[in-house]
N, C-alpha and C positions, 0 to 999 in steps of 0.2 A: 689951884694949879700948883703942881710941885715945881721946884727949882731943878735945873740941870745938875746941880751938885747933888742934891738929895737923891734924884733918881740914880745918878750914877753910882753913888755910895750903896743904894739899895740893890743896884744890879750886881755890884761885887759881892755883896754879901749873899745874894741870891747864888751867884755862880760859884762861889766857896761851899755853901751848902749843898749845892747840886754835887759838886766834885766829892765831898766828904761822904754823901748819901751813896753816890755810886761805888766810891772805895769800900765803904762799909758792906753794901750788899754783895759785891764781888768777894770779899773775906768770908762772909757768911755762905756763900754758894760754894766755895773752895772746901769750907768745912763740911758742908752737906755732902759733896762729892766725896770726900775722904771717909766720912761717916756712913754713907751709904753704900761705899765701895763700887762707885758707878764706873763702869768700863766705858772708856772714851774712844775705843779703837773702832767701833762700827756704830753704824745709825740705828737707834732704837729708842722708844719712848717706854718709861717705866712710871707706874704710879705706886706711891707708899702712902699708906694710912697711918697718920701719927695723931691720933684723935686729940683735939677737935680738928686737926688739919689733914688735908690731902695733899701730898706734894707730888707733882708730875714734873718729870726730868725728860726732856727732850735732848738727845745727842745727835748732833748732825756732823757730817763730813763737808768741809768747805772744798770746793773744786774750781779750779780756775782753767780756762781753755786757752791755748795759744791758737788763735784763729788762722793765722798764716799756715802755721804748721799743720793743723787739721786740714786745711785747703790742699797742702802739698801732699798729704798722706793719701787724700781721697784721690787726687789726680795720679799719683803713682799707682794706686791699685783699682783704677777705674771704678770709684765708688763715689762719685760726686752727687749721686741721687741721695745717698745718705746724710748728706750734710744738713740739708733742710730738715731731715726728719730727727737727727740726734741733737742738733745745735739750734740755739736762737741766735740771730744775728742782731747787734744792736749797733747800728751807724751812730757816731757822735760827731757833731760839727767841731771842725779845727779852726778856732777863730783866727789864728795866725795865717792860716792858708785862705779862709774866707776873705779876710780883710786885704790879702795879697792879690786876689783876682779882680778883674774889671767888672763893671756894672752889668755888662751883657751877660756873663757867666752867672751871677747873682740872680739876675733876673730869670734865667732857665730853671734854677733850683729853688728859687725862693718859696714857691708853693709847697715844697717838700718839707719846710722848716716852719714849726710853730714856736714862736716867742712869747713868754709870758714871764713877768716881773716876779722875782724871787723874792724870798725873805730877807731882808737886811740883816747883816751879821755884824756883831759889835764885838771889839776888844777894848776893854777899859782897864786901865791900869792906875794904881794910886801912886802918886809922887811920894818919895820919902824924905 
């Protein structure tokens, strides 16, 4: 069985290697974008043969939706029927509000909530 000190040191080494590998990969990807003259202004997929490699580049556009504004626009234009068609709605639990209401309210909504344990996260630093 390994000691906490040994595991902590190995964890730090692994995190450093992971950070370095990610940085190196991103630099290589940036150079590929430049070399292949990838246009990043629209969504598309491109395949390039570089024997013995095949490079697939997928360009995406990230979109965020202001849910409140979308609902306002739908109401102003009598287009509420389009909301469910065009947008996915993802309710999230506000733990501050949840913890601030009475048990009677929690009991009513409890069956709509599934709670599962998450993976523990760690931050380990080395003293200098």
